[in-house]
C-alpha positions, 0 to 999 in steps of 0.5 A, a space after each residue: 305987602 298985601 298986593 305982593 301976597 295977592 299976586 303970588 296967590 294968583 300966580 300960584 292958583 294959575 300954576 295949580 291949575 296948569 298941572 292937570 292940563 300938563 299931565 293930560 297932554 303926556 298920554 296924548 303923545 306930547 312927550 315934552 309935556 312931562 318935563 314941563 309938568 316937572 318944571 311947573 311942579 318946581 315953580 308951584 312948590 317954590 311959590 307955595 314956600 314964598 306964599 307962606 313966608 308972606 302970609 306969615 309977614 302979612 299976619 304979623 
């Protein structure tokens, strides 16, 4: 259980740090970055909810 929680936390951190990079790519003229930024936000939110459930289960 803790291994899954750690892996999910690392993926969450990577997606979290990718968000400002994708946001910064849009003003430089890459229009596809805005859709990628939105998709990453969805992934980030989903992982966050999953981390909440996993943390609760690991705590119990």
